[in-house]
C-alpha positions as CSV (number, residue, x, y, z in Angstrom):
1,M,33.1,156.2,27.8
2,S,32.1,155.7,24.3
3,L,29.9,152.9,23.1
4,R,28.5,152.6,19.5
5,T,24.7,152.4,19.8
6,I,22.1,151.3,17.3
7,D,21.6,154.9,16.2
8,S,25.1,154.9,14.7
9,L,24.0,152.3,12.1
10,G,21.7,154.7,10.3
11,P,18.4,153.7,8.7
12,L,18.0,149.9,8.9
13,A,14.7,149.4,6.9
14,G,15.2,146.5,4.5
15,K,18.7,145.8,5.8
16,R,19.8,142.4,7.1
17,V,21.0,142.7,10.7
18,V,22.7,139.9,12.6
19,V,21.8,140.3,16.2
20,R,24.1,138.4,18.7
21,C,21.9,137.6,21.6
22,D,22.5,135.6,24.7
23,L,19.8,132.9,24.6
24,N,21.9,130.5,26.7
25,V,18.9,129.4,28.9
26,P,18.6,126.3,31.2
27,L,16.7,123.4,29.5
28,K,15.3,120.3,31.1
29,D,14.0,117.7,28.7
30,G,13.8,120.3,26.0
31,V,11.8,122.7,28.2
32,I,13.1,126.1,29.2
33,T,13.2,126.4,33.0
34,D,14.2,130.1,33.2
35,D,13.5,132.3,30.2
36,G,15.0,135.5,31.7
37,R,17.6,135.8,29.0
38,V,15.1,135.4,26.2
39,R,12.9,138.1,27.7
40,A,15.9,140.4,28.1
41,S,16.6,140.1,24.4
42,V,13.1,141.2,23.3
43,P,13.4,145.0,23.6
44,T,16.3,145.2,21.1
45,L,14.7,142.8,18.7
46,E,11.4,144.7,18.8
47,A,13.1,148.0,18.3
48,L,15.0,146.8,15.3
49,A,12.0,145.1,13.8
50,A,10.0,148.3,14.2
51,Q,12.6,150.0,12.0
52,G,12.0,147.4,9.3
53,A,15.3,145.5,9.7
54,R,15.5,141.9,8.7
55,L,16.7,140.1,11.8
56,I,19.1,137.1,11.9
57,V,19.3,136.1,15.6
58,V,22.4,134.1,16.7
59,S,23.4,132.7,20.0
60,H,25.1,129.8,21.8
61,L,23.5,127.4,24.2
62,G,25.5,125.2,26.5
63,R,28.7,123.5,25.6
64,P,28.1,121.2,22.6
65,D,31.8,121.0,21.8
66,G,31.8,122.2,18.3
67,A,29.4,119.6,16.8
68,P,25.6,119.4,16.5
69,D,23.9,117.9,19.6
70,P,20.1,117.8,19.7
71,K,19.9,118.5,23.4
72,Y,21.5,121.9,22.9
73,S,19.3,123.0,20.0
74,L,17.9,126.5,20.1
75,A,14.6,125.3,18.6
76,P,12.7,125.7,21.9
77,V,14.2,129.1,22.4
78,A,13.0,130.3,19.0
79,A,9.5,129.1,19.8
80,R,9.6,131.0,23.1
81,L,10.9,134.1,21.4
82,G,7.9,134.0,19.0
83,E,5.5,133.8,22.0
84,L,7.1,136.8,23.7
85,I,7.3,138.9,20.6
86,D,3.8,137.7,19.5
87,A,5.0,137.4,15.9
88,P,6.3,134.5,13.8
89,V,9.9,133.6,14.4
90,A,11.5,131.3,11.8
91,F,14.1,128.7,12.9
92,A,17.0,127.5,10.8
93,T,18.3,124.0,11.5
94,D,21.9,125.0,10.8
95,T,24.1,128.1,11.4
96,V,25.6,129.0,8.0
97,G,24.4,126.1,5.9
98,A,21.7,125.6,3.3
99,D,18.7,126.0,5.6
100,A,20.1,129.2,7.2
101,S,20.8,130.7,3.8
102,A,17.3,129.9,2.5
103,K,15.6,131.3,5.6
104,V,17.6,134.4,5.6
105,A,16.9,135.0,1.9
106,A,13.2,134.6,2.6
107,L,13.1,137.3,5.3
108,G,10.9,140.3,4.8
109,D,11.2,143.7,6.5
110,G,10.7,143.4,10.3
111,E,10.8,139.6,10.2
112,I,13.0,137.3,12.4
113,V,14.9,134.1,12.0
114,V,16.9,132.3,14.7
115,L,19.9,130.3,13.5
116,E,20.9,127.0,15.2
117,N,23.4,127.0,18.1
118,L,26.6,128.8,17.1
119,R,28.6,126.3,19.1
120,F,27.6,123.5,16.7
121,N,30.4,125.1,14.6
122,A,33.9,124.7,16.1
123,G,35.0,128.0,14.7
124,E,32.8,129.9,17.2
125,T,35.0,129.2,20.2
126,S,38.3,128.3,18.5
127,K,41.5,129.7,20.0
128,D,42.9,129.8,16.4
129,D,42.3,133.3,15.0
130,A,42.0,132.0,11.5
131,A,39.4,129.4,12.3
132,R,37.4,131.9,14.3
133,S,37.7,134.5,11.6
134,A,36.6,132.1,8.9
135,F,33.4,131.3,10.8
136,A,32.8,135.0,11.4
137,E,33.2,135.7,7.6
138,E,30.4,133.1,6.9
139,L,28.1,134.8,9.4
140,A,29.0,138.2,8.0
141,G,27.8,136.9,4.6
142,F,24.2,137.2,6.0
143,A,24.7,140.7,7.3
144,D,24.6,144.4,6.3
145,A,25.1,145.3,9.9
146,V,25.6,143.6,13.3
147,V,24.0,144.4,16.7
148,S,25.8,142.8,19.6
149,D,23.4,142.3,22.6
150,G,24.6,139.1,24.3
151,F,26.0,140.6,27.4
152,G,26.6,137.2,29.0
153,A,29.2,136.5,26.3
154,V,31.1,139.8,26.0
155,H,34.0,138.5,28.1
156,R,34.7,135.8,25.5
157,K,36.8,136.3,22.4
158,H,34.4,134.3,20.2
159,A,33.7,134.6,16.5
160,S,30.2,136.1,16.9
161,V,31.2,138.3,19.8
162,Y,34.5,139.7,18.6
163,D,35.5,138.9,15.0
164,L,32.1,139.4,13.4
165,E,31.7,142.9,14.8
166,Q,34.8,144.0,12.9
167,L,33.6,142.7,9.6
168,R,30.4,144.8,9.3
169,P,29.1,148.1,10.8
170,S,28.4,147.1,14.4
171,A,26.8,148.5,17.5
172,A,25.6,147.6,21.0
173,G,22.0,146.7,21.6
174,L,19.8,148.0,24.3
175,L,20.6,145.2,26.8
176,I,24.3,145.8,26.7
177,A,23.8,149.5,27.0
178,A,21.6,148.9,30.1
179,E,24.0,146.5,31.7
180,L,26.9,148.9,31.2
181,D,25.0,151.8,32.7
182,V,24.3,149.7,35.9
183,L,27.9,148.4,36.1
184,D,29.2,151.9,35.7
185,R,27.1,153.0,38.6
186,L,28.5,150.2,40.7
187,T,32.1,151.3,40.0
188,E,32.1,155.0,39.4
189,N,30.8,157.1,42.4
190,P,28.2,154.7,43.7
191,E,25.6,156.2,46.1
192,R,26.6,155.2,49.7
193,P,26.4,153.2,51.8
194,Y,27.5,150.7,49.3
195,A,27.2,147.0,50.1
196,V,28.4,144.0,48.2
197,V,27.1,140.5,48.9
198,L,29.1,137.6,47.7
199,G,28.3,133.9,47.8
200,G,28.6,130.9,45.6
201,S,30.7,127.8,46.1
202,K,34.3,129.0,45.6
203,V,36.2,132.0,46.9
204,S,38.7,131.5,44.0
205,D,35.9,132.5,41.6
206,K,35.6,135.8,43.4
207,L,39.2,136.8,44.2
208,G,39.4,139.4,41.4
209,V,36.2,141.1,42.3
210,I,37.0,141.1,46.0
211,A,40.4,142.7,45.3
212,H,38.9,145.3,43.0
213,L,35.9,146.2,45.1
214,L,37.5,146.4,48.6
215,P,38.7,149.9,48.0
216,R,35.2,150.9,46.7
217,V,32.7,149.5,49.2
218,D,31.5,150.2,52.7
219,T,30.3,146.7,53.6
220,L,31.2,143.3,52.2
221,L,29.0,140.3,53.2
222,I,30.3,136.8,52.7
223,G,28.1,133.7,52.4
224,G,27.8,130.6,50.3
225,G,30.4,127.9,50.2
226,M,33.1,130.4,50.1
227,L,32.4,131.5,53.7
228,F,34.2,128.4,55.0
229,T,37.5,129.4,53.6
230,F,37.0,132.8,55.4
231,L,36.2,131.0,58.7
232,A,39.2,128.7,58.3
233,A,41.4,131.9,57.7
234,Q,40.2,133.0,61.2
235,G,41.3,129.7,62.7
236,H,37.9,128.0,62.9
237,K,37.3,124.3,62.0
238,V,34.7,123.8,59.3
239,A,34.1,120.0,59.4
240,S,33.6,118.6,55.9
241,S,32.2,121.9,54.5
242,L,33.6,123.2,51.2
243,L,37.1,124.5,51.8
244,E,39.8,125.9,49.5
245,A,42.8,125.4,51.7
246,D,45.1,126.9,49.1
247,Q,43.2,130.3,49.3
248,I,43.5,130.7,53.1
249,D,46.5,133.0,53.0
250,T,44.9,135.1,50.3
251,V,41.7,135.4,52.4
252,K,43.8,136.4,55.4
253,G,45.1,139.2,53.3
254,Y,41.6,140.4,52.4
255,L,40.6,140.3,56.1
256,A,43.6,142.5,56.9
257,E,43.0,144.9,54.0
258,A,39.3,145.3,54.9
259,A,40.3,146.2,58.5
260,E,43.0,148.6,57.2
261,R,40.5,150.4,54.9
262,G,37.7,150.5,57.4
263,V,35.5,148.2,55.3
264,E,33.0,146.2,57.3
265,L,33.6,142.6,56.2
266,V,30.8,140.6,57.7
267,L,31.1,136.9,58.1
268,P,28.3,134.5,59.3
269,T,27.9,134.0,63.0
270,D,25.8,130.9,62.5
271,V,25.6,128.2,59.9
272,V,23.1,125.5,58.9
273,V,25.0,122.2,59.2
274,A,23.7,119.0,57.7
275,E,24.5,115.3,58.0
276,S,24.7,114.9,54.3
277,F,24.1,116.7,51.0
278,S,20.4,116.0,50.7
279,A,17.1,117.7,51.0
280,D,16.0,115.3,53.6
281,A,19.2,115.2,55.6
282,A,19.2,115.9,59.3
283,H,20.4,119.4,60.0
284,V,21.0,121.9,62.8
285,V,22.0,125.5,63.3
286,A,25.4,125.9,64.8
287,P,27.6,128.8,65.8
288,A,30.1,129.6,63.0
289,D,33.0,128.9,65.4
290,A,31.6,125.6,66.5
291,I,30.7,123.8,63.3
292,E,32.3,120.5,64.4
293,D,30.4,120.6,67.8
294,T,27.2,119.3,66.1
295,P,26.0,115.7,66.3
296,F,27.6,115.2,62.9
297,G,31.1,116.1,64.2
298,A,33.8,116.4,61.6
299,S,31.6,114.9,58.8
300,G,29.0,117.7,59.0
301,L,28.4,119.9,56.0
302,G,27.6,123.6,56.1
303,L,24.9,124.2,53.5
304,D,23.5,127.6,54.3
305,I,24.0,130.7,56.5
306,G,22.0,130.6,59.7
307,P,19.0,132.7,60.7
308,D,20.9,135.2,62.8
309,T,23.3,135.8,60.0
310,A,20.5,136.1,57.5
311,A,18.8,138.7,59.6
312,A,22.1,140.6,60.1
313,F,22.8,140.5,56.3
314,A,19.3,141.7,55.5
315,E,19.6,144.6,57.9
316,R,22.8,145.8,56.3
317,I,21.4,145.4,52.8
318,R,18.2,147.4,53.6
319,N,20.3,150.2,55.1
320,S,22.4,150.6,52.0
321,K,21.8,152.8,49.0
322,T,23.7,150.6,46.5
323,V,23.8,146.8,46.7
324,F,25.4,144.3,44.3
325,W,24.8,140.6,45.0
326,N,26.4,137.7,43.3
327,G,26.2,134.1,44.5
328,P,23.6,132.2,46.6
329,M,24.0,132.1,50.4
330,G,23.5,128.3,50.5
331,V,22.3,125.3,48.5
332,F,19.0,127.1,47.5
333,E,18.0,124.2,45.2
334,L,17.3,122.2,48.3
335,A,14.4,123.7,50.3
336,P,15.9,123.3,53.8
337,F,18.9,125.3,52.7
338,A,17.3,128.1,50.8
339,D,16.4,130.4,53.7
340,G,19.6,132.5,53.6
341,T,19.3,133.2,49.9
342,R,15.6,134.0,50.3
343,A,16.4,136.5,53.1
344,V,19.1,138.3,51.0
345,A,16.8,138.4,48.0
346,E,13.9,139.8,50.1
347,A,16.1,142.5,51.5
348,L,17.3,143.5,48.1
349,T,13.7,144.2,47.1
350,E,13.5,146.7,50.0
351,V,16.6,148.7,49.1
352,D,15.8,152.5,48.7
353,G,18.4,152.9,45.9
354,L,20.1,150.6,43.4
355,S,19.8,146.9,43.9
356,V,21.6,144.6,41.4
357,V,21.4,140.8,41.2
358,G,24.6,139.8,39.5
359,G,23.4,137.1,37.1
360,G,24.1,133.4,37.0
361,D,23.0,131.4,40.0
362,S,21.8,134.5,41.8
363,A,19.3,135.3,39.0
364,A,18.2,131.7,38.8
365,A,17.7,131.6,42.6
366,V,15.5,134.7,42.8
367,R,13.2,133.4,40.1
368,Q,13.1,129.9,41.6
369,L,12.2,131.4,44.9
370,G,9.3,133.2,43.4
371,F,10.6,136.8,43.2
372,A,9.6,139.0,40.2
373,D,12.3,140.6,38.1
374,Q,10.7,144.0,38.6
375,A,11.2,143.7,42.4
376,F,14.9,144.5,41.8
377,G,16.7,147.5,40.3
378,H,18.5,145.2,37.8
379,I,19.0,141.5,37.2
380,S,22.1,141.0,35.1
381,T,22.1,138.5,32.3
382,G,25.8,137.8,32.6
383,G,27.3,136.5,35.8
384,G,30.8,135.9,34.5
385,A,30.8,139.1,32.4
386,S,29.5,141.2,35.3
387,L,32.2,139.8,37.6
388,E,35.0,140.4,35.1
389,F,33.8,143.9,34.5
390,L,33.8,144.6,38.3
391,E,37.3,143.1,38.4
392,G,38.4,145.9,36.1
393,K,39.2,143.5,33.2
394,K,39.0,144.5,29.6
395,L,36.2,142.6,27.9
396,P,36.8,141.9,24.2
397,G,33.1,141.9,23.2
398,L,32.9,145.5,24.6
399,E,36.2,146.8,23.3
400,V,35.2,145.9,19.8
401,L,32.1,148.1,20.2
402,G,34.2,151.1,21.2
403,W,34.0,150.7,25.0
404,Q,37.3,151.8,26.6
């Protein structure tokens, strides 16, 4: 499959290059709590700066609803980027206004400016083609070329992801190229045995990826909040655990298809059940088919896979040559319910082959639990984009770069 790369842009010394990164990091009181996406953007920026390009970095952060909101400012991100690159990084207090224009005009070869949050302008995410195009035209006014490297946004038809790339010579950055290489390996002739581990709260979020991957995998492991819909589909009571009753028939279909295809679909045999959703709540381990038989009865909440399940999942992961994981096994943010997620992460570090952490909450979980990025084959920067790719969907931010 063809993808325009930076080389296709020719010499970039002295040229203004708008680089669409994904710097959408979690912030707490203005402090970055996980800088993984910032670090992932550095190789492309350093490569372009080394060529002498004048870099205008653009990104979104959060959902500010088309108007400036100080809590979504990219200022802390620009500061962190400067630390990681070990070079001055300027920051413009607007996107296409007077400050951005002045800071872009002042750029020298190899220098970098970060513009304020793209989503402070309603045109970035507008469903109206004309409004989106108008904003893209303003951004294009800064650019001789465009490098798209925000993989976490390529499934969005946004001005900076889709429209801008059609207005100037454009190419994919190193991060997008790396993400696509890994995702291609997950879908085209993966090394076997191939296991996929899915968690997270809702099975409805994963319907497409389950349907697309069932014909391709050897083992499918189900944890997280979505496990309870699978248990309900088998006829088990799940007390007050998260349940999507409207998806039970769909899940029954997946169970039947897995059996028909010879795919090992592994569900938990035990669950950590708590009295309430709290770090200090009383909790017990219960068999997956007896969740309501705990002291908490029908009001109990399943908040993690149990230790037997964690061990069984870990064994299957370690025995696989290709593993893709998306979604925590439990409420990892609360220490008593993090063991299942920790066990899966630990097993992924021991895979003799390709281990992929599929972005989003999974990436946040492994870092919060103390695992180094280098312990895994790949940590994706785009949870939603990764899933849509694995569902077989066309992603506008990739198609515009020549990816078919």
